[in-house]
C-alpha positions as CSV (number, residue, x, y, z in Angstrom):
1,M,25.9,-6.8,13.2
2,K,25.0,-9.4,10.5
3,L,21.8,-10.3,12.4
4,F,20.9,-6.6,12.5
5,Y,21.2,-6.3,8.7
6,R,19.1,-9.5,8.2
7,L,16.4,-8.1,10.6
8,A,16.6,-4.8,8.6
9,L,15.7,-6.7,5.5
10,I,12.8,-8.4,7.3
11,V,11.6,-4.9,8.4
12,V,11.6,-3.8,4.8
13,M,9.7,-6.8,3.6
14,A,7.2,-7.2,6.4
15,T,6.3,-3.5,6.6
16,V,5.0,-3.7,3.1
17,I,2.0,-5.1,4.9
18,F,1.4,-1.6,5.9
19,L,2.4,-1.4,4.3
20,S,-12.2,7.6,-1.7
21,G,-23.6,21.8,-3.1
22,C,-23.9,19.2,-0.2
23,S,-26.0,20.1,2.8
24,S,-25.4,19.5,6.5
25,N,-26.8,15.9,5.9
26,A,-24.7,14.8,2.9
27,P,-25.6,12.1,0.5
28,A,-23.8,8.8,0.7
29,L,-20.2,8.5,-0.4
30,R,-21.1,6.6,-3.5
31,C,-20.1,6.9,-7.1
32,A,-22.7,7.1,-9.9
33,Y,-21.7,5.0,-12.9
34,Q,-23.2,5.5,-16.4
35,I,-22.8,3.4,-19.5
36,G,-20.2,4.9,-21.8
37,D,-18.4,7.0,-19.1
38,T,-14.7,7.0,-19.5
39,Q,-12.2,8.1,-16.9
40,T,-8.4,8.4,-16.8
41,I,-7.1,7.4,-13.4
42,T,-3.6,7.8,-12.0
43,F,-2.3,5.7,-9.2
44,S,1.1,6.3,-7.6
45,T,3.0,4.9,-4.6
46,V,6.3,6.1,-3.2
47,T,7.8,4.1,-0.3
48,E,11.1,4.9,1.3
49,Y,13.0,2.9,4.0
50,Q,16.1,3.9,5.8
51,T,17.9,1.6,8.3
52,W,20.9,2.2,10.4
53,V,22.7,0.8,13.4
54,K,24.0,2.7,16.4
55,M,26.5,1.0,18.7
56,P,28.0,2.4,22.0
57,D,31.0,4.7,21.5
58,K,30.8,4.4,17.7
59,D,29.4,6.7,15.0
60,P,26.1,5.4,13.6
61,T,26.4,3.4,10.4
62,D,25.5,5.1,7.1
63,P,21.8,4.4,6.5
64,D,20.9,1.6,4.1
65,K,18.2,3.0,1.8
66,R,15.5,1.6,-0.4
67,Q,13.0,3.7,-2.4
68,T,10.3,2.2,-4.6
69,I,8.2,4.3,-7.0
70,K,5.2,3.0,-8.9
71,D,3.2,5.1,-11.3
72,L,0.2,3.8,-13.3
73,T,-2.1,5.6,-15.7
74,L,-5.2,3.7,-16.7
75,D,-8.3,4.4,-18.8
76,R,-11.6,3.0,-17.4
77,T,-14.8,2.7,-19.5
78,V,-18.1,1.7,-18.1
79,E,-19.7,-1.1,-20.2
80,S,-22.8,-1.9,-18.2
81,V,-24.5,-1.0,-14.9
82,D,-26.8,-3.3,-12.9
83,G,-29.8,-2.5,-10.7
84,D,-27.6,-2.0,-7.7
85,G,-25.4,0.5,-9.4
86,N,-22.5,-1.9,-9.8
87,A,-20.5,-1.3,-13.0
88,I,-18.5,-3.5,-15.4
89,M,-15.5,-1.5,-16.4
90,N,-12.9,-2.2,-19.1
91,V,-9.5,-1.1,-17.8
92,T,-6.6,-0.3,-20.2
93,F,-3.0,0.4,-19.3
94,K,-1.9,3.8,-20.7
95,S,1.5,4.0,-19.0
96,V,3.4,2.0,-16.4
97,K,6.6,2.8,-14.4
98,L,8.3,1.0,-11.6
99,V,11.6,2.2,-10.2
100,I,13.6,0.6,-7.3
101,D,16.6,2.4,-6.0
102,T,18.7,0.8,-3.2
103,N,21.9,1.8,-1.4
104,V,23.0,-1.0,0.9
105,R,26.4,-0.6,2.5
106,N,27.2,2.3,0.1
107,D,26.5,0.2,-3.0
108,P,23.9,2.1,-5.0
109,K,21.7,0.2,-7.5
110,H,18.9,1.3,-9.8
111,K,16.4,-0.9,-11.6
112,E,13.5,0.3,-13.8
113,Y,10.5,-0.9,-15.7
114,S,8.7,1.7,-17.9
115,N,6.3,1.5,-20.7
116,D,4.7,4.6,-22.1
117,G,3.4,4.5,-25.7
118,D,6.0,2.9,-27.9
119,K,8.7,3.5,-25.3
120,F,9.7,0.4,-23.4
121,L,12.5,-0.3,-20.9
122,S,13.0,-3.2,-18.5
123,D,16.0,-4.0,-16.3
124,W,14.3,-7.3,-15.6
125,P,14.3,-10.1,-18.2
126,K,11.1,-11.9,-19.2
127,E,8.8,-8.8,-18.9
128,P,6.2,-8.0,-21.5
129,K,4.8,-4.6,-22.4
130,L,1.6,-3.6,-20.6
131,V,0.5,-0.5,-22.5
132,G,-2.7,-1.2,-24.5
133,K,-3.5,-4.4,-22.5
134,S,-6.8,-4.6,-20.7
135,Y,-8.8,-6.4,-18.0
136,K,-12.3,-5.8,-16.6
137,I,-13.6,-5.2,-13.1
138,K,-17.0,-5.3,-11.5
139,I,-17.0,-2.3,-9.1
140,A,-19.6,-1.2,-6.6
141,P,-20.6,2.4,-6.0
142,D,-18.5,2.4,-2.8
143,T,-15.5,1.4,-5.0
144,S,-15.3,-2.1,-3.7
145,V,-14.0,-4.4,-6.5
146,L,-16.4,-7.3,-6.5
147,E,-14.7,-9.2,-9.3
148,V,-11.7,-9.0,-11.5
149,I,-12.4,-10.4,-15.0
150,G,-10.1,-11.6,-17.7
151,L,-6.9,-12.1,-15.8
152,N,-6.2,-15.6,-17.1
153,E,-6.7,-14.4,-20.7
154,L,-4.5,-11.4,-20.1
155,T,-1.8,-13.5,-18.5
156,Q,-1.8,-16.0,-21.4
157,A,-1.6,-13.2,-24.0
158,L,1.4,-11.6,-22.2
159,R,3.1,-15.0,-22.0
160,Q,2.6,-15.5,-25.7
161,E,3.9,-12.0,-26.5
162,I,7.3,-12.8,-25.1
163,K,7.2,-16.5,-26.0
164,L,7.4,-17.6,-22.4
165,K,7.7,-21.4,-22.2
166,D,5.6,-23.7,-20.1
167,G,7.1,-23.7,-16.6
168,D,8.8,-20.3,-17.0
169,E,7.4,-17.3,-15.2
170,F,7.7,-13.5,-15.5
171,S,10.5,-11.9,-13.6
172,G,8.0,-10.4,-11.1
173,V,7.2,-6.9,-12.2
174,V,4.2,-7.5,-14.6
175,S,2.9,-10.4,-12.5
176,S,2.7,-8.1,-9.4
177,L,0.8,-5.5,-11.4
178,I,-1.8,-7.9,-12.6
179,D,-2.3,-9.6,-9.3
180,E,-5.9,-9.6,-8.2
181,N,-5.2,-8.0,-4.8
182,E,-2.9,-5.4,-6.4
183,I,-5.7,-4.5,-8.9
184,K,-8.2,-4.1,-6.0
185,S,-5.8,-1.7,-4.2
186,V,-5.6,0.4,-7.3
187,H,-9.3,0.9,-7.7
188,E,-10.7,0.7,-4.2
189,R,-10.8,3.8,-2.0
190,E,-10.8,3.4,1.8
191,F,-12.8,6.5,2.7
192,M,-15.7,5.3,0.6
193,K,-15.5,1.5,1.2
194,F,-15.8,2.1,5.0
195,A,-18.4,4.8,4.9
196,P,-22.0,4.1,6.1
197,A,-25.0,4.3,3.8
198,K,-25.5,7.9,4.9
199,I,-23.0,10.4,6.4
200,A,-23.3,13.8,8.2
201,M,-20.8,16.6,7.8
202,G,-18.5,16.7,10.8
203,K,-19.7,13.4,12.2
204,P,-16.9,10.8,12.2
205,Y,-17.3,7.2,11.1
206,V,-14.9,4.6,12.4
207,K,-13.5,1.3,11.0
208,V,-11.3,-1.1,13.0
209,I,-8.9,-3.0,10.8
210,P,-6.9,-6.0,12.2
211,I,-3.2,-6.3,11.5
212,P,-2.5,-9.8,10.3
213,D,0.9,-11.5,10.1
214,S,2.8,-8.5,11.2
215,M,5.8,-7.6,13.4
216,I,3.9,-4.5,14.7
217,K,2.9,-4.7,18.3
218,A,-0.5,-3.2,17.7
219,Q,-3.2,-5.9,17.1
220,A,-5.4,-3.6,15.0
221,I,-5.8,0.0,13.9
222,R,-8.9,2.2,14.5
223,K,-9.4,4.6,11.6
224,I,-11.5,7.7,12.3
225,F,-12.9,9.3,9.1
226,T,-14.4,12.8,9.4
227,P,-16.3,14.3,6.4
228,T,-16.6,18.0,5.6
229,A,-18.1,20.1,2.8
230,S,-15.7,22.0,0.5
231,G,-17.7,23.6,-2.3
232,D,-19.1,20.9,-4.5
233,M,-16.7,18.4,-2.9
234,I,-17.0,16.1,0.1
235,E,-13.7,15.9,1.8
236,V,-12.9,13.1,4.2
237,V,-9.8,13.2,6.5
238,S,-8.9,10.2,8.6
239,T,-6.4,9.6,11.4
240,I,-5.5,6.3,13.2
241,E,-5.2,4.9,16.7
242,P,-3.2,1.7,17.2
243,L,-5.1,-0.9,19.3
244,Y,-3.1,-3.2,21.5
245,Q,-6.1,-5.2,22.6
246,L,-8.7,-6.3,20.0
247,P,-12.3,-5.2,20.5
248,E,-14.6,-7.9,21.8
249,G,-15.7,-10.4,19.1
250,M,-13.0,-9.5,16.6
251,E,-11.1,-12.5,15.4
252,E,-7.4,-12.7,16.5
253,P,-5.0,-11.8,13.7
254,E,-2.6,-14.5,12.5
255,E,0.7,-14.7,14.4
256,P,3.9,-13.9,12.4
257,N,4.8,-17.0,10.3
258,N,8.5,-15.9,10.1
259,F,11.0,-16.2,13.0
260,G,12.5,-12.8,12.3
261,Q,9.0,-11.1,12.2
262,A,8.0,-12.8,15.5
263,L,11.3,-11.7,17.1
264,I,10.8,-8.1,16.0
265,K,7.2,-8.1,17.2
266,D,8.3,-9.3,20.6
267,K,11.5,-7.2,21.0
268,S,11.0,-4.0,19.1
269,D,9.5,-0.6,19.9
270,M,7.4,1.4,17.5
271,Q,7.3,5.2,17.7
272,E,5.6,8.0,15.8
273,L,3.2,5.7,13.9
274,E,1.1,8.1,11.8
275,I,-1.3,7.3,8.9
276,V,-3.3,10.2,7.4
277,N,-5.9,9.6,4.7
278,T,-7.5,12.5,2.7
279,G,-10.2,11.6,0.2
280,K,-12.5,13.8,-2.0
281,L,-15.6,13.0,-4.0
282,D,-17.5,15.5,-6.2
283,A,-20.9,15.5,-4.6
284,V,-22.7,16.7,-7.7
285,T,-21.4,14.4,-10.4
286,R,-20.3,11.6,-8.0
287,K,-17.6,10.7,-10.5
288,Q,-14.4,12.7,-9.9
289,L,-12.6,11.5,-6.8
290,S,-9.1,11.4,-5.3
291,E,-7.4,9.9,-2.3
292,T,-4.0,10.4,-0.6
293,I,-2.7,8.1,2.2
294,K,0.5,9.0,4.0
295,L,2.3,6.7,6.5
296,N,5.2,7.5,8.7
297,C,6.7,5.5,11.5
298,V,10.0,4.6,13.2
299,L,10.9,1.1,14.4
300,I,13.6,0.6,17.0
301,L,15.2,-2.7,17.7
302,D,17.1,-2.8,21.0
303,G,20.2,-5.0,20.9
304,D,20.0,-5.7,24.6
305,K,16.6,-7.3,24.2
306,L,18.1,-9.6,21.7
307,G,20.9,-10.5,24.0
308,F,23.6,-8.7,21.9
309,G,24.8,-6.8,24.9
310,N,25.4,-10.1,26.8
311,Q,27.4,-12.0,24.2
312,N,30.7,-13.3,25.6
313,A,30.4,-11.2,28.7
314,K,27.6,-11.2,31.3
315,D,28.8,-7.9,32.9
316,K,28.5,-5.7,29.8
317,P,26.7,-2.4,30.6
318,K,23.1,-1.6,29.5
319,G,23.0,-0.5,25.9
320,A,26.0,-2.5,24.9
321,G,23.9,-4.3,22.3
322,G,23.2,-1.1,20.4
323,E,20.1,-0.2,18.5
324,M,18.8,-0.6,15.0
325,F,16.5,2.2,13.6
326,T,14.2,1.9,10.6
327,T,12.1,4.8,9.3
328,I,9.3,4.1,6.9
329,N,7.7,6.9,4.8
330,S,5.0,6.0,2.3
331,T,2.6,8.0,0.1
332,I,-0.2,6.5,-2.0
333,S,-2.1,8.8,-4.4
334,F,-5.1,8.2,-6.6
335,E,-7.1,10.5,-8.9
336,A,-10.0,9.8,-11.2
337,K,-11.2,12.5,-13.6
């Protein structure tokens, strides 16, 4: 049973890996930036995990639960635009909220970081305020973030604000929010990044994405994006197909670097994997856009495959090792207007 709970924690951590009028020939899915333009963007993620164990002739355990909610509101102002349409944007935090609720073995816990105007709350020590702080990005018309500018200066200013000594680090909340990869995930929109130079309404475009360092059996995911016209908006909906064999020429993803992940990848089953992406871009202004990504899946770990059913007795019946179930539901939402 203890190993089940340790593996459940690995599931939670590793799945984080899982863990943007037109005519029949639409223009490219590209933003048009102009100097002085200001947008307010909202970015939100809600991720929920539930894990429970079912043993033969016993009631299932109460689910262990973990929910993480992150809400960001940012102002983006275009400072310059180059000949390729790439913009330098100044990005300023308007409000930040991170909430983690857990209930493990019927022991509920709540932790929160929030900063909205003058209001500030942190259940973590050594965390500065973010509202009013800024960084810059160089962003392409397809929303790819080409460069994040000013992170070192921002980090130093935040350290000085809370008088953080040399060798000391933030508790983890703020440092995760100003991480370069995290910043890219806030501003980049998949349905635009992966779109070809020109699209046609109703004609899908496809992107194959490898899954590195994961416990999921699939080697990659094929995402199929289908654009349609909806008034002045171009709407793109995508679905996925898991690939258990990589396309020819695609580099092999890294193998899990953690024993528990490798074990789960080898022994577990994945059911009901679903990822649906819905993106919209105003085809007239090419400024207002939104995207929602929803992920749902179930991971099942069979105790017999791990040898639990054979512990201390070779003649134990099939299923004696029990099963561990983990459901993952995640929603990512972005809006710029």
